[in-house]
Backbone as CSV, one residue per row, in Angstrom:
resi,resn,N_x,N_y,N_z,CA_x,CA_y,CA_z,C_x,C_y,C_z
1,MET,96.122,106.129,136.372,95.204,106.506,135.658,94.489,105.249,135.098
2,GLY,95.052,104.001,135.071,94.684,102.793,134.659,93.253,102.547,135.354
3,LEU,92.195,102.191,134.647,90.942,101.663,134.994,91.031,100.047,135.338
4,GLN,90.168,99.714,136.362,90.295,98.318,136.765,89.265,97.445,135.931
5,PHE,88.479,98.136,134.923,87.602,97.573,134.222,87.432,98.338,132.930
6,ASN,86.859,97.392,131.780,86.627,98.111,130.594,85.214,98.667,130.682
7,PRO,85.084,100.088,130.606,83.732,100.732,130.700,82.947,100.531,129.412
8,ILE,83.498,100.119,128.386,82.703,99.894,127.072,81.946,98.456,127.275
9,ALA,82.513,97.668,127.806,82.080,96.303,128.064,81.200,96.275,129.407
10,ASN,81.131,97.267,130.171,80.233,97.223,131.368,79.361,98.341,131.369
11,TRP,78.606,98.504,130.387,77.574,99.491,130.314,76.518,99.314,131.483
12,PRO,76.078,98.261,131.884,75.140,98.398,133.046,75.768,99.104,134.241
13,ARG,77.071,99.023,134.838,77.583,99.719,135.806,77.652,101.194,135.383
14,ALA,78.053,101.509,134.024,77.927,102.932,133.719,76.647,103.613,133.692
15,LEU,75.558,102.761,133.407,74.102,103.440,133.290,73.805,103.536,134.767
16,GLU,74.132,102.839,135.825,73.750,102.891,137.008,74.297,104.150,137.960
17,GLY,75.280,104.781,137.201,75.877,105.925,137.772,77.256,105.722,138.371
18,GLY,77.705,104.700,138.318,79.130,104.383,138.937,80.209,104.673,138.072
19,LEU,80.073,105.306,136.848,81.237,105.688,135.891,80.972,106.958,135.481
20,ARG,82.005,107.751,135.597,82.083,109.182,135.186,82.592,109.324,133.913
21,PRO,81.922,110.272,133.073,82.535,110.436,131.673,84.019,110.474,131.526
22,GLY,84.743,111.137,132.497,86.111,111.279,132.450,86.770,109.735,132.533
23,ASP,86.070,108.934,133.153,86.548,107.504,133.235,86.606,106.816,131.983
24,VAL,85.515,107.138,131.141,85.431,106.545,129.745,86.385,107.217,128.924
25,LEU,86.725,108.533,128.928,87.362,109.147,128.278,89.070,108.688,128.471
26,ALA,89.185,108.529,129.885,90.557,107.895,130.032,90.845,106.666,129.649
27,PHE,89.807,105.772,129.773,89.964,104.307,129.075,90.178,104.668,127.523
28,CYS,89.547,105.396,126.933,89.648,105.475,125.417,91.000,106.115,125.128
29,ASP,91.476,106.936,125.941,92.887,107.544,125.532,93.890,106.453,125.864
30,THR,93.581,105.565,126.759,94.619,104.448,127.077,94.653,103.530,125.943
31,ALA,93.307,103.219,125.413,93.221,102.418,124.161,93.840,102.916,122.943
32,ILE,93.785,104.167,122.839,94.430,104.812,121.626,95.907,104.797,121.747
33,GLY,96.511,105.025,122.833,97.878,104.982,123.129,98.446,103.668,122.849
34,ARG,97.650,102.599,123.442,98.128,101.020,123.169,97.989,100.948,121.526
35,PHE,97.121,101.447,120.902,97.036,101.113,119.406,98.090,101.787,118.578
36,ASP,98.176,102.981,119.127,99.520,103.729,118.441,100.774,102.971,118.652
37,GLN,100.896,102.517,119.823,102.204,101.894,120.287,102.358,100.520,119.348
38,GLN,101.099,99.794,119.214,101.158,98.528,118.433,101.454,98.791,116.950
39,ALA,100.948,100.033,116.495,101.014,100.352,115.094,102.486,100.769,114.842
40,ALA,103.052,101.282,115.747,104.468,101.773,115.384,105.322,100.408,115.555
41,GLU,105.092,99.507,116.489,105.917,98.216,116.561,105.625,97.441,115.160
42,ALA,104.387,97.401,114.733,104.110,96.644,113.415,104.885,97.250,112.264
43,ARG,104.749,98.784,112.283,105.638,99.269,111.075,106.976,98.992,111.141
44,GLU,107.650,99.024,112.343,109.005,98.478,112.426,109.331,97.207,112.169
45,ARG,108.516,96.202,112.548,108.681,94.835,112.299,108.424,94.507,110.861
46,GLU,107.294,95.094,110.134,106.956,94.748,108.877,107.872,95.452,107.766
47,ARG,108.823,96.032,108.051,109.657,96.722,106.973,110.214,95.647,105.969
48,GLY,110.018,95.972,104.852,110.616,94.974,103.741,109.679,93.886,103.462
49,LEU,110.232,93.261,102.451,109.203,92.103,101.824,109.132,91.089,102.746
50,VAL,110.004,90.614,103.487,109.769,89.471,104.338,108.634,89.734,105.499
51,GLY,108.721,91.010,106.075,107.826,91.508,106.968,106.536,91.503,106.423
52,LEU,106.289,91.963,105.132,104.816,92.158,104.611,104.260,90.830,104.149
53,LEU,105.099,89.920,103.810,104.559,88.552,103.583,104.182,87.814,104.688
54,ALA,105.156,88.095,105.897,104.636,87.293,107.118,103.413,87.985,107.509
55,ARG,103.172,89.193,107.477,101.905,89.810,107.754,100.727,89.288,107.088
56,PHE,100.959,89.264,105.907,99.866,88.590,104.966,99.495,87.364,105.550
57,TRP,100.478,86.383,105.673,100.132,85.028,106.097,99.554,84.930,107.513
58,ARG,99.872,86.055,108.350,99.381,85.986,109.759,98.149,86.681,109.814
59,PHE,97.658,87.435,108.787,96.285,88.079,108.969,95.065,87.253,109.424
60,PRO,94.943,86.149,108.730,93.744,85.284,109.313,93.648,84.982,110.755
61,THR,95.005,84.608,111.199,95.026,84.258,112.589,94.823,85.379,113.516
62,ASP,95.384,86.627,113.150,95.095,87.784,113.914,93.668,88.165,114.036
63,VAL,92.994,87.987,112.947,91.617,88.242,112.925,90.805,87.198,113.842
64,ARG,91.203,85.985,113.750,90.429,85.078,114.668,90.627,85.303,116.080
65,GLU,91.993,85.728,116.440,92.361,86.109,117.733,91.586,87.357,118.302
66,ALA,91.497,88.432,117.422,90.716,89.564,117.787,89.368,89.313,118.016
67,ALA,88.852,88.486,117.284,87.428,88.007,117.430,87.123,87.084,118.623
68,GLY,88.158,86.593,119.190,87.997,85.631,120.566,87.724,84.237,120.021
69,LEU,88.039,84.023,118.563,87.726,82.554,118.237,88.914,81.678,118.336
70,GLU,88.727,80.323,118.317,89.832,79.375,118.495,90.782,79.675,117.307
71,SER,92.064,79.429,117.430,93.095,79.757,116.501,93.169,78.728,115.389
72,ARG,92.665,77.450,115.536,92.640,76.242,114.601,94.033,76.295,113.890
73,GLY,95.031,75.956,114.748,96.391,75.667,114.207,97.107,77.001,113.688
74,GLY,96.709,78.032,114.435,97.422,79.357,114.126,98.979,79.262,114.148
75,ARG,99.525,78.693,115.126,100.831,78.588,115.299,101.586,77.874,114.122
76,ARG,100.944,76.768,113.626,101.439,76.068,112.528,101.289,76.958,111.364
77,VAL,100.325,77.646,111.122,99.978,78.414,109.892,101.087,79.619,109.955
78,ALA,101.318,80.284,111.151,102.302,81.317,111.228,103.753,80.720,110.981
79,PHE,104.228,79.498,111.477,105.362,78.932,111.228,105.583,78.865,109.716
80,TRP,104.684,78.032,109.069,105.024,77.966,107.727,104.868,79.128,106.819
81,GLY,104.054,80.044,107.270,103.900,81.382,106.653,105.111,82.081,106.659
82,SER,105.857,81.946,107.888,107.251,82.676,107.922,108.249,82.083,107.092
83,VAL,108.126,80.613,107.127,109.139,80.012,106.266,108.848,80.345,104.704
84,ALA,107.504,80.320,104.372,107.328,80.788,102.836,107.695,82.201,102.533
85,ALA,107.661,83.028,103.615,107.948,84.466,103.391,109.637,84.554,103.230
86,ARG,110.308,83.866,103.902,111.763,83.645,103.956,112.139,83.275,102.588
87,VAL,111.590,82.091,102.122,111.977,81.408,100.953,111.536,82.455,99.671
88,ALA,110.516,83.091,99.975,110.205,84.023,98.781,111.141,85.286,98.625
89,ALA,111.533,85.853,99.985,112.410,86.666,99.981,113.791,86.291,99.383
90,ALA,114.238,85.048,99.707,115.594,84.559,99.123,115.387,84.678,97.693
91,LEU,114.386,84.003,97.138,114.130,84.089,95.705,114.199,85.451,95.100
92,VAL,113.678,86.430,95.721,113.678,87.670,95.143,115.030,88.273,95.126
93,VAL,115.873,88.147,96.185,117.362,88.568,96.264,118.035,87.850,95.253
94,ALA,117.790,86.661,95.230,118.661,85.972,94.117,118.310,86.381,92.682
95,ALA,116.943,86.518,92.346,116.798,87.126,91.145,117.351,88.545,90.948
96,LEU,117.262,89.334,91.928,118.066,90.652,91.683,119.384,90.568,91.632
97,LEU,120.061,89.727,92.221,121.519,89.612,92.163,121.855,88.957,90.821
98,GLY,121.052,88.191,90.324,121.255,87.578,89.016,121.107,88.624,87.852
99,LEU,120.144,89.309,88.102,119.767,90.511,87.079,120.983,91.489,87.165
100,GLY,121.319,91.930,88.411,122.437,92.872,88.558,123.679,92.287,87.989
101,SER,124.028,91.068,87.962,125.261,90.404,87.378,125.204,90.425,85.738
102,LEU,123.865,90.072,85.372,123.841,90.316,83.901,124.034,91.598,83.444
103,LEU,123.591,92.514,84.184,123.646,93.993,83.700,125.284,94.567,83.763
104,VAL,125.876,94.026,84.779,127.398,94.163,84.793,128.096,93.586,83.788
105,ALA,127.831,92.429,83.417,128.275,91.612,82.277,128.257,92.292,81.052
106,ARG,126.893,92.859,80.822,126.999,93.539,79.488,127.639,94.685,79.410
107,VAL,127.676,95.624,80.536,128.385,96.791,80.484,129.924,96.581,80.261
108,LEU,130.382,95.622,81.048,131.773,95.450,80.888,132.115,94.559,79.639
């Protein structure tokens, strides 16, 4: 079922009659399936606070890549973003544990 070219990016060929409507629909169905798979993977990967923070830090790099622009140090930003997300998650966990121990101490 896979097409050898992107019919959306090759409109001149489509307009010359070398492309059937079914080909365009097949390409669109394939793209929708890939996007659904990527969305499912993102939901799995971005569960929890660390995943959401990592997604936040990665967003500008993802936009530049999707637009076909140069990354401008995207790997460095992604690395430090993931470090910051892990530190933030550790701080949140420490705060919750501290709050929990205070509540337990007051009850006992």
